[in-house]
Steps between C-alpha positions, in 0.01 A plus 500: 500500500185710545492814716289333769735199513800740534330667802442162665854372435667824609295513820562136575878536448505806725302330780700177480831692500385701802385184681836331440688809622288511820531124565886515467498145364698623199745786502312819415743588220430164328123549546514849340718391208279196425194724510670744259595215267142371489349838400759535220472136380119519487521817290332735755814716475735507203873482588548869427193585716642298783826695480309831503308383805819478702580815697872533437522812714408290803744226394784744442442678834506170692812366323693828549421532871573129561850541352567812710378336819682174425835677474429732799414212731858364463627804695321406827332842526157352589646298792682818608173688516326226702774474764531879515125524567528235777785682670320833477210334682740424790408133491139558613282242316198728434730771360688242296173381345403855410853577367519186286146568369609850404810373318283241320234751402741767370708243314191342346392839368803503264585130462318178444311377807626143470864612476452723803364225724760252376769733628337620824355169630837319565618802703169494686553135604849582624374792708206301646746220582726744687199622704368147552147593395273377226566656158132461392392855599796643308422286192131590490585868545751485211256324270236765561754785477637374166154510340416837653833659391471350154171680447660846537683525167476401136783245529418362846257224398423326168132618501622862509750433221220359287266789578765762425589331172138496379409853608632858489604471866871538574736450795415830669129454453523187715722670758277808533167321497573173688798559730306727747231240571759223507683689780175515699427132440859402595488695826164349597619150410820520706303642793254209482781245473671653802180463700447139379852380575596712796492202739691263268782741422676512833875422531745501790725812525822301459371355173403846378856607570631224269320667212704812561821300443403432136692709248300591188819601317610134495216430256635725227686255273603729212511873579618594152214314335261650757591853391439414136164337582385796709595739221303302240202463737498874556515572124231237425259634764568853374416372152169357633417840659568680173393240243167666425671826427774329298233310303672171570329174605588371846638180341758712309613659828532163677681325214734802454583485872565127481723546194697772670555290811612203293747728321656668806494195726659272240259237624485178292176541298422131526528517880304823515216359291464213748353767732207543261207289610427358155204289618331823611576671170352216297204484739426862403547417129251211509253694709496800266419269207219318682342832607551632147284219371221592740524857389488409129188284525310765697471329838663788688270749333200297605616490862563880478145558382371289790712694753369829357150373552567412862659837576260693272803642321602717796867544577503482877291178532716346230819598691368353828395181321839457345679577828314231699488236232872543434580469871291197570601324182868577548494353850428156357640506146814639341450871442700504173251309282218683671644839410584388152131426453370816667713745300319451165168471693551850653598637158176361355299633790639848435435476128144364531405723791642819352740545797780727387709484819553150638770584756266415796449152355874444448583603855219276629641208302855561620406533871257206491730257318825586685360534849256212454799266465561538873175311583631145483826310463426441130397858424834614363835348394687653793263324742564157348875555494523596867280214615720263293819640653354453849403138429851423385618608849238282671259786574144438376259796458153371438253645250250588777775613738620757251149590381362580849769772533536624143149483364351758744797724436440468126134593541608804710737609226224474238259704716770768537554487122127538436481809719810641336371440145174679582695788656738501203213510250328797667817693599739402225840666517704663777209497749473123477873452519550736788200367697615142471855580600369701800304191610823298463685742726235483767489119483879494514501704821227285651691188404814635667311566822333157502828325421667678791227369724543151351877511556455598861251218546743266330782609732275448806405150374863409446596635845221299667603189311862539618383567854287181511794299373721649767245414771481145372878470532 
């Protein structure tokens, strides 16, 4: 097969694979594996080249964390946190939405987004049922919070895992450089959601009191196992914090943590491995091979040269271009294949453009791909899972119904990210970090004042509603 033919075949396979993944007519794992098989069978990649194209650091990190989360979820700790948050909110719907969003965001920063929403959503339905209000505002807030929280750390979202694996960036790099702006975005998002849903989230006082009768301690199913899981989670996260200094890959830390938990919990390995989402793992495997073929035949380098021409080889225009393209693309297509394609593209842009420090581009890709997933119901896996869980309970959230709330919030988060990246580029270091956190504190105080006003308005509305009912009687 000639070089030109290889370029055509590799490009066609990539585009067809992407089209099938977007259409969801065939499972995305099957589409990726078929695409990988074609590029190997046609000789574009030799079998050993296909193996080298697979990023086993990403695979190992995902498998290790899935095992740890799978065992930990058996303890009921996630349900405990959700009910605890609801009780701390004193049964007030707006506060419950904010509290559940916070639990979702923080949990998603350290665990898989899909696992987080799978555990939080059933509790959300129970709480909404107790209050006799629609769970839709809670569900939309949790979807958005899961994607925002997942952006904050290396292990919070698959795009970040892939970026960290292919660059020099470690766990603390993500925390230091992304967490400050994520805090700002989270506060602004919750404030906007409170304003949007303030009239819908009104419950009668006697129903709010029923929430206070829930006992979060009843959700803890295995206290002994919980202690072991928390110990391993602490050690694993400590390992992530130190892995750059220990010169260990993040996958080694995750798999070591999983192995330790399997050992001390005496969990049946066969049962524990059921917690690993093997379709996701093989989706990554197939995808790496398909993108590896594009890289080998020179397609990615050609796109990199074109991008350099558009941005004139300047770092800031390139970063802004990557941020917005990533956000808009990730709102409508899965961000995992998009990021898998963009990583070698950015490497080539740096090499061809003589850019020695590409950190701005990596942060732009991370923020755009992770936050862009909030734009539509198909933008991220967590979105699809929550919508599916709602449909099983007879609650339909339409594409446009979700988009009219979430898409403007996504655009707001990207505008904030753009401002932050420009600020970060010019005032890199403690000034950038301190300034962003100071903005977060101010926004937090403003949010608290506005929420107090909303709660008083909510109480007045509830009182007027009760008074009108009394007059009718």
